[in-house]
C-alpha positions in Angstrom: 0.1 0.1 0.0 1.4 3.5 -0.8 0.0 6.6 0.6 1.0 10.0 -0.9 0.8 11.8 -4.2 3.3 12.2 -6.9 3.4 15.6 -8.5 3.4 16.3 -12.2 6.8 17.5 -13.7 6.5 21.2 -14.0 8.6 24.3 -14.9 10.8 25.6 -12.1 11.4 29.4 -11.9 13.1 32.0 -9.8 11.8 35.6 -9.2 13.9 38.5 -7.9 13.8 42.3 -7.5 16.6 44.8 -7.9 16.7 47.9 -5.6 16.0 51.0 -7.4 14.5 49.3 -10.5 10.8 48.8 -11.1 9.4 45.4 -11.8 10.6 41.9 -11.1 13.1 39.6 -12.9 12.2 36.0 -13.8 14.5 33.1 -14.8 13.0 29.9 -16.0 15.2 27.1 -14.7 13.8 24.1 -16.6 11.7 21.2 -15.7 11.6 19.8 -12.2 10.4 20.9 -8.7 8.9 17.5 -8.0 10.0 16.4 -4.6 7.6 14.3 -2.7 7.1 11.9 0.3 5.4 8.5 0.4 4.4 6.2 3.1 4.8 2.6 2.0 2.7 0.1 4.3 2.8 -3.7 4.3 1.1 -6.4 6.3 2.6 -9.9 6.4 4.4 -12.1 8.8 7.5 -10.8 10.7 9.8 -12.4 8.3 7.7 -11.0 5.3 7.7 -7.4 6.4 11.5 -7.5 7.2 12.1 -8.7 3.8 9.9 -6.1 2.3 11.6 -3.4 4.3 15.0 -4.4 3.4 14.1 -4.5 -0.3 12.7 -0.8 0.0 15.8 0.3 1.8 18.0 -1.1 -0.9 16.2 1.4 -3.3 17.7 4.4 -1.7 20.1 6.2 -4.1 18.4 4.6 -7.1 16.0 5.5 -9.8 12.8 3.4 -10.2 9.0 3.3 -10.6 6.4 3.9 -8.0 3.2 1.9 -8.5 0.0 2.3 -6.2 -2.7 -0.1 -5.3 -4.9 1.5 -8.1 -2.6 0.4 -10.9 -1.2 3.8 -11.6 2.6 4.2 -11.9 5.2 6.8 -12.2 8.6 6.1 -13.7 12.0 7.8 -13.3 11.6 8.5 -9.5 14.9 9.0 -7.6 14.6 7.5 -4.2 16.5 10.1 -2.1 15.8 8.8 1.4 14.3 5.6 2.6 13.7 5.8 6.4 14.1 3.2 8.9 10.9 1.0 9.1 8.5 1.0 11.8 7.3 -2.5 12.5 4.4 -3.3 14.8 2.4 -6.4 15.7 -0.9 -6.8 13.9 -3.8 -9.2 14.4 -5.9 -10.4 11.6 -7.9 -13.4 12.7 -7.8 -16.5 10.2 -4.8 -15.1 8.3 -1.0 -15.5 8.4 -0.7 -11.6 8.9 1.1 -11.0 12.2 2.9 -7.6 11.6 2.5 -4.2 10.0 5.4 -2.2 8.7 5.6 1.3 7.3 8.3 3.2 5.8 8.6 6.9 4.7 10.3 7.5 1.4 11.5 11.0 0.1 11.9 11.0 -3.6 12.2 13.4 -6.6 10.4 12.7 -10.0 13.0 13.3 -12.8 
C-alpha cells in the first residue's frame, strides 16, 4: 500500500527584485520541482515485513518506478531517502498476517 501523491513535472522558476529598478526579474530554470514523500505500508508475517523493508531500503539512491494499489505508476523517480521501518504487531484473525510495517520515502520525480 502506498500513501501520498506524486506531482507532475513542471517548470521551475526564480523571481527577484533589484533595488531602485521597477518590476521583477524572472528566470525559467527548466523542468523539475517535483519532490514528494510517500508512506509505504505492508501487512505480513514478521519475516515478510522484514524482507519487504530491506528491499525498499535497498532502493535508496536509485531510480525506479512507483506503483500504487490502483494500478497507476510513475517512472523515473529518484529515491533520495528511505527511512528506517516502523514494525508493529498486527492481528488479523484467520490469516497469516502478524505484523504491520511502514516506511517513509523521500523522492524526486525526474
